[in-house]
N, C-alpha and C positions, 0 to 999 in steps of 0.2 A: 419200589415206588411206582405207582400206576402212571403210564404214559397215555394221555387222552387223544393226542393228535389234533388238537384244536388251535384256532387262532386266538390270540389274546388281544382283545379290543378294549382298551381302557381296563376297567375292573371286571369285565365280562369275558367269558369264553364263548366261542361260536364256531360251528362246523356245519354250515348250511350247504356247502358245495358238494357236487357229485364226483369231482375229480380228486383222486387220492394217490398217494405213493407210499412206499415203505422204506424204512432205513435199511441200509445194507452194511453188513460186517465184512470188511475186506480180509481180515485175518481168519474169520470163520467161513468165508466164501458162501455166505447165506444171507437171506433177508431176515431182519429181526421182526418179532411179532408186533402187530399194531399198524394201523393206517394213519397217515397224516393227510389232512384235508386242505386243499388249496382254497384260498379265500374267494368268495364271490365278489362281483362288482359292488354289490350292496354293502358287504362287509368292508370292502376296501374304502368306499366313500365314507362310511361311518367312522372308520379309524382315522381318516384324515381330518374329518370334521371335529372329532374329539381332540386331536392334537392342536388344531387351530384354537379351539376354545380354551384348552389347557394353557396355551402360551400366554394368553391375556392375564392369567392369574400367576403362572409359574415365574414369569419374568419379574414379578413384583415381590416374590418371596425372598426373605433375607438370606444373605450368604450363610449365616449360621444354620438356618433351617435346611438349606440345600446340603450343607456339609453333613448334618445329621442324617439326611436321606441317603447320601452316598455311603456313609458308614453303615447304615442299616442294610443296604444292599450287600455289602461285604459280609455282614453277620449272617444274613439269610442264605447266602451262597455257601458259607461254611457249615451252616446248619443242615444242608442237604446231605452232608456226610459221604459215606461210601457209595451211596446210590448214584451220585453225580460222577464220581470217579469211574465206577464200573460201567455206566452207560457210555461215558466218553471214550473209554478204552475200547469198548465193543464197536463203536461207530467209526473210530479213527485209526485203529491198529497201533496207536501210540502206547508206550509202556506206562504202567502205573506211576512210576517215579516221575516221568515227564509230565503227566497230567496233574499229579499232585503239586509239582513245582509250578506249573502254569496256573493252577488255581490260586496258589499263593501270590503269583505275580498279578493276577486279575484283581484280587482283593487289595493288594498293595497299591495298585493304581488308583482304585476308588478312594482309599484312605489318603493317598498323596493329594488328590484333587480336593478332598475335604479340607485338608490342611491349607492348601492354597486359598480356598475360599475364606477360611478364617483369617488368614494373613491380609488378604484384600489388595495387595499391591498390584496384582495382575491387571486391575481395571485401568491402569495407566492414567490416573487422574492428573490433569494438567490445568493449572489456573494462572491466568494473567490478570491481575487486578486492574481496575479502572484507573486512569490518570486523567481526570476531567480538566485539569489545568495545563495539560501538555500543549505545546505550541509547535507547529501552527495548527495542528488538528488534535482534539481530545482523543484519548484512547478509551475504547469500550472495555467493559469487564467481559473476558472471554474464558470459558471453561470447557474442557474436553475430557471425555472418558469413553470406555468401550461398553457396548450394550449387546445383548443377544440378538441374533438375526431372525430367529423364528424356528419352526419345526424342522428337524433334520432327519433325513433318511440314511440309515446305516445298513451296509451290506456285509454280512459276516464272512470271514475268511475260512478257507478249507483247512489251512495248515496250522492254525491256532484256534481250536474249537472253543477256547475260553478267553484267552487274552486279547484276541483280535476279533471277537465275535459278539455274541448277544450283550454281554456286560463288559466288553473289552474297552480298549482305549478310546475308540471313536464315541461309544455311548457314554463313557465316563466323562470325557472332556466336553461333550455337547450338553449333558445334564448339568455339569459344573458351570458352563457358560450361561445357563438359563434357558436352554432350548429343549422342548419336548422331543422325544426320539421315537421313530418308527423303524423297527428292525425287520429287514427281509431275511428270514431264516435261510441258512445254507443247507441245501438238501443232503449234504454228506453227514451231518450230525443233527438231525431234527429233534431227536429225543433229548440230547444234551441241551439244545436250544430251549426246549419246552421247560425243562427243569429250572434253568436259569431265569427264564421269563417269569415263572411262578415266583421265584425268589425276589425279583425286582418289583413285581406288583405287590407282593406281600409287604415289602419294605415301604413302598409308596403309600399303601393304605395305613400302615403302622405309623408313619410320620405325617399323615394327613396331607399328602400332596394331591393336587387336582387330578381328577380322572382324565386320562389321556396323556399324562406326562410321559408315559411309556406304553407302547403297544408293539406287538410282533405278529407278523403274517407269513404264511406260506404262499409264495407268489410264483406265477408262471413267468417265463421270460418276457412275454408281452406286458404283463402287469408290472414287472420291474421297471420297464421303460415308462409306463404310465405314472408310476410313483415319482420318478425323477422329474417328469414333466408336469406334475400336478402343481397348480398355482400356490397351494399352501406350503409346499416344501421349499425351503430357502437355502439349503446346502446338502451335500451328499458326502458321506465317508465310505470309501471302498478299498478293499485289499483283495487282489486277485490277478487274473491274467490281463495282459495288454489288450487282447481282443475285446474282452467284456468291458474293461475300464474305458476304452475308447468309445464303445457303444453308448455307455452312460454319459460320457463327457459330451459327445455329439448331441445326444438327446437333450441335455441341459442347455447346450448352446443354441439349440433350435427353438427354445421357448420364446414366447413374446417377451418375458422377463427372464433373461439368462441367469443362471445361478452357478456358483462354484461347485465343482466336483473335485474333491481331494482324493485322488486315486493313486494308490501304490500298485505298480504294475509289473515292471520287468527290469531285472538287473543281473549282470554277470559278475559283478564285484571283483574286479581285477586285483591280482596280487603281483607285485613286482619284486623279484628276487635279484638283488645286486650281487656283483662279483665277490665282494669280501665275505658276505655271509655264506655263500655257497662254498667258498674255500674252507671256512672255519667251522661251519655248523651243518654240514649236509645231512647227517643222520637225524639231528634234532628237527630240522625243517621238514625233512621227508616224513617223519613220524607225525608231526603236528599238522601238516597239510593234509595228510591222509585222513586224520581224525576229523578235521574241519569239513572236508568234502563229504564224508560219510555220515556226519552228525545228523540224526533224525532222518536217515535215508535221503539226505541231501535236500530235504523239503523245507528249506528256510529261504526267505527272500534275500538273505545275505550270504547264501552259499557261494564259495569261490569257484565260479565256473570258468575263469580264465586266469592263467599264470603266465607271466612274461619274464624272460631271462635272455641275456646275451650269450651267444655260443662261445664256449671256452672249454678247457680241460676240466675245470671245476664244475661247469654245468653238466658235462657228460657224466662225471662221477656222481653228481647229485641225481641225475635222471635214473642211473642204475640203482641207486639206493632207494629212490622214490618208487621205482617199479617193484622192488623187493617188498617194500612196506605195503604198497597198495594192493599187491597180489594176495595179501592175507585178508583183505576185506571180504565181507560176506553179504549176500543179498538180504534185502529187508522188505517187508510188506509196506506198500505205499498207502497213502491216505484214502484213495478211492480208485475205482476202475478207470475213470477218465484220465486221472493224473498218470496212472501206470501206463495206459495206452499212449498218452502223449510222450512220456519218457521213452518208451520203446521205439516210437516213431523217430524221435529226435536222435536217439543213439544209433539207430539203423542208418539214418541219413549221413551222420558223421562217418560211420564205419565204411560207407560206400562212396565217400567223396574223394576225388583225386587229390593227392597231396597230404592227406590225413593218414597218420600212422597210429596204430594202437600201441600204446606204451605199456599198459598194464590193465588187467581185468581181474575180477574176483575169481578165485580158484574154484569156487562152487557155482554152479549154474542156477539161475532163478527158476522157480517153479511157476510157470505162467498162470496156472489155475489159482494160485495164492496171491496174485497181483503183486508179485515181488519184482524188485529192480536189482539188476546186477551192476555194481559199481564199475565204471570205466574211466580210463585216463588216456588221452590222445596227445600227440604232438603234431605241430604244423610249422612250416616256415613262415616268417613274417610276411614275405612276399605273397605266398598263397593265401594267407589270412586276410590281408588287405584287399586282394583281388576278388574275394568271395564274401560279400556282405552277410550272407546267411550264417557264416561261421561265428559271427559276433552275437547271434541270437541266444537267448537263454534256453537251456534245456533243464527243466525243473526236475532235479533228482541228483543222485550220487555220481556226478560226471564232471570232469574238468578237462580243459584243453590247454596244453602248454604251448605257448607261441615262442619260437626261437628266433631271435634277432641277430643279425651279423655284427652290429656295432651299436654304439650309443645313439647315433643319428637315426638309424633304422628303428630303434626302440622308441624314440621320441615321435617319429612319424606314425608309428603304429598306434601308440597311445592317443595321439591326436585324432585318429580315425574312429575312436570309440564313441558310442552314444553315451548319454547321461547314465550315471550309476548311483545306487544308494551308498556304496562304499568303495574305497580303494585302499590297498594295504601295501606298506613298504617294509622290506626286510633288508637291513644294511648294517655295516660296521663303520668304524671311524675312517677306514681307508676309502670308503665309498663317498664320503661327504662332498668332495669336489664335484662328483658326477651326479649328486643327488638333487641339487637345486632345480635344474631344468625339469627333472621328473616331477618334483613336487609342484612346480608352477603349472605343469600340464594337468596333473590329476586333481588339483584343487578347482580347476575349471570343469572337471568331468564328474565329480562326486560330491555328495553331501556330508560324508563322514570319512576322514582319513585316519587309518590305523597305522601305528608305527610299532613294528616288532611283535604284533599279535595276529589275530585272525578275526574276520568280520562276523562270524557266527556268534550270536550272543549279543543282545542289545540291552544295555543297562537302562532301567527306567529311572530317570532323574531329571533335575531342572535343566541341565545343560545338554542333554541328548538331542541330536537332530537326526531323525529317521526319515529322510527324504532326500531328493536330489534332482538334478536336471532331467528333463524328459528323455526317455520314456520310463525312468525309474519311478517318477511320480509326475502327476499332471501340473504341479506347481512347486518348484524347488524352494520356495520361500517358507514352506510350512512343514512341520513334523507331525507324525502320527504317534510318536512316543515321547513321553516326558510332559512336564507341565505346559510347555509352549504349545502343545496340541490344542489348548483352549482357544488360541487366537484364530483358528479356522472358523469358528462359529460365532464370532462377534464382529461388530463394526464400530467405527468411531461416531460419536455424536458430539457436536459442538453447540454450546448454549451461550448466547450473547446477551448481556445486560438483563439477566433473569433476577427477579426478587429472590433473596436467599432462601425463603421458606418454600419456594417452588422447585428448587434444585434437588437432584438426587442427593442422598446422604453423602455419597463419596465426594461431592463437590461443594458441600455446604461449608460456610466459614468456620464453624466450630468443630469440624471434622469429627462427627459423632462416631464414625467407624474406627477412628484412631489408626488410619492407614498412612503410609508414606505417600506424599504427593509432590509434584513439581510446581512450586509456587513462585512465580516471578523468577523462574530460572534456577531455583534452589530446591533440592530434595529435602523435605522436612515433614514432620508430623505436627508442627505447630498450628495453632488456630490462627485465623485471619481476623484482624481487628475490624470492627465496623459491622 
């Protein structure tokens, strides 16, 4: 399938700029054929203007029509067939099975939001009917629901070229909310981005969506800031590094009209191993933890970068078993050159830090010219860990640091020293339960998702998932980037008082034409309102 390297501005393609770049294949250690053209300022402004114009129409389109649009995107992505898989594999070094599964997740997300739109309950319609005879003051008719905020800027992620990128969760939830989307393409997989952009635009035309409901651009770093600061943009979705996430966050805060940036940035996802489980299941835990650390060459936002345990004979036996298991790990090619370079730098810093001991490393050495990462596991005392703030920083890749505490009190103090996390994981048995509650109390203040007896890698896409956490794991712990609740990032409440029924949005009208569940005078119901 031909890769054109153009920007997608509404229903048109454009490549007027003189600055270009090429996609790089980390597994092939070579540039892929074809140039991609950065947008000019004129193309940039045209894209934003189209999004603003599209919002006026798109926000009024029915939930059913939006649902059909989202389903059409999923259909068009699947229709790309092997061409999408092959291009994505070439640009990311991820295996075919992983990309095939990620494509399924991407399409599943789109269909999930389509179903949410059909059900309608997410608009959170609340109605308090008038009481004109109430004493001493009559009560007005007051009705409330959620409405879209406006055009949204989405920044694609490097580690999920499909599910967190062009048609990923940010785009799907924003479109479901009624917001046009402008995607800033990730430079690591521009060809993949182009193919998916074509699919979205084809679906938009097929379902007669307004031009500008979706656009995608290749932007420089400077233009990325300009996008966040443009007055038309009303919210930002971002998945990536803490450094870049904070640049976007600060740019949005410095606007005359500040806007929210929903940034997923940095997490070490601590795992706490209690005494009982280390006594009874050392081999099982060692094997599973090794697999979790190395899954996807450690390039997951939920990768377990920290492990905590209290020193004991059982812990010593576990460390020996874990070292044996982990030493059988093999190097893997990373997503891009920058990520590989950052991993190597982080691993070298740990290797040369006082108090840090190498517990295990891959038996085979990584080939640097292939942008491979060698898995590494370290140990450190709790005292040295707390004394050096840098040890708590994320090293993105197949690396974990095991922190050894002298007793329960030291474990609690060390956990309290952690920054915010996406996840925290507990492994324990019945004999640990008395010691478990204070640990749970601490980690529920530190993380957005708590796992018991499992591993954080792997995020289920469902209604109850929360993929977010206290800073710096995300910029706003109240919101998720995975699951149907992701839609709430791109809406705001509107309250209408004493409106004539025929001027109300359908979700708030007396006869409930959408047949959705609503909170009427304090009771959840689908019943019509008399009068």
